[in-house]
C-alpha positions in Angstrom: -3.7 -21.8 25.1 -0.7 -20.9 23.1 1.7 -18.7 25.1 4.9 -18.7 23.0 6.5 -19.9 19.8 10.2 -20.2 19.1 12.6 -22.0 16.8 15.0 -22.7 19.8 14.1 -26.2 21.1 16.5 -26.0 24.0 14.9 -22.7 25.2 11.4 -24.3 24.9 12.6 -27.2 27.0 14.0 -24.9 29.7 10.7 -22.9 29.8 8.6 -26.1 30.0 10.8 -27.3 32.9 10.5 -24.0 34.7 6.8 -23.8 34.3 6.4 -27.4 35.5 8.4 -26.6 38.6 6.2 -23.6 39.2 3.1 -25.8 39.0 1.9 -24.5 35.6 0.3 -27.4 33.6 1.9 -27.0 30.1 3.2 -28.8 27.1 5.0 -28.2 23.8 4.4 -29.1 20.2 6.7 -28.8 17.2 6.4 -28.4 13.5 7.0 -26.4 10.5 5.0 -23.2 10.0 2.6 -23.2 7.0 4.4 -21.8 3.9 7.8 -21.9 5.6 10.6 -24.2 6.1 11.7 -23.4 9.6 11.0 -25.6 12.6 8.9 -24.0 15.3 8.2 -25.1 18.8 4.9 -24.0 20.4 4.4 -23.8 24.2 0.9 -24.2 25.5 -0.7 -24.0 28.9 -3.8 -26.0 29.8 -5.4 -23.5 32.2 -6.1 -19.9 31.1 -5.7 -18.8 34.7 -2.0 -19.7 34.5 -1.3 -17.2 31.7 0.2 -14.4 34.0 2.5 -16.9 35.7 3.5 -18.4 32.4 4.3 -15.0 30.9 6.4 -14.1 33.9 8.3 -17.4 33.6 8.9 -16.8 29.9 10.3 -13.4 30.5 12.5 -14.7 33.4 13.9 -17.3 31.0 14.8 -14.6 28.5 11.8 -14.6 26.1 11.1 -11.3 24.3 8.4 -9.3 26.1 5.2 -8.4 24.3 5.7 -5.1 22.6 2.2 -3.8 22.9 1.7 -0.3 24.0 -0.4 0.4 27.0 -1.6 3.9 27.6 -2.7 5.1 31.0 -6.2 6.6 31.3 -4.7 9.9 32.5 -2.6 10.1 29.3 -5.7 9.4 27.1 -7.7 12.1 28.9 -4.9 14.6 28.6 -4.8 13.8 24.8 -8.5 14.4 24.5 -8.3 17.7 26.4 -5.4 18.9 24.2 -7.4 18.1 21.1 -10.5 19.9 22.3 -8.4 23.0 23.3 -6.7 23.0 19.9 -10.1 22.7 18.1 -11.4 25.6 20.1 -8.3 27.7 19.4 -8.7 27.0 15.6 -12.4 28.0 15.8 -11.6 31.3 17.7 -8.7 32.2 15.3 -10.9 31.7 12.2 -13.3 34.4 13.3 
């Protein structure tokens, strides 16, 4: 499973070393991205169950964290309640 791509070979080496010390079975490959000219190193783990540890190690080594947004269930429910209340207010004001 691919866990990270970088053009910094030294960084990839340090991550592979840290993961190996932590007992994560991993390896790296290198190559040029299709349609591009820059060299890219890909870091893989062999066991999906190591994904959390691998990500933690990547972040500890200085990798950029995933920028995905995670909303809490409370925030989602609050947003739905606000939308329903606004819809009711619009219906009441139109009468």
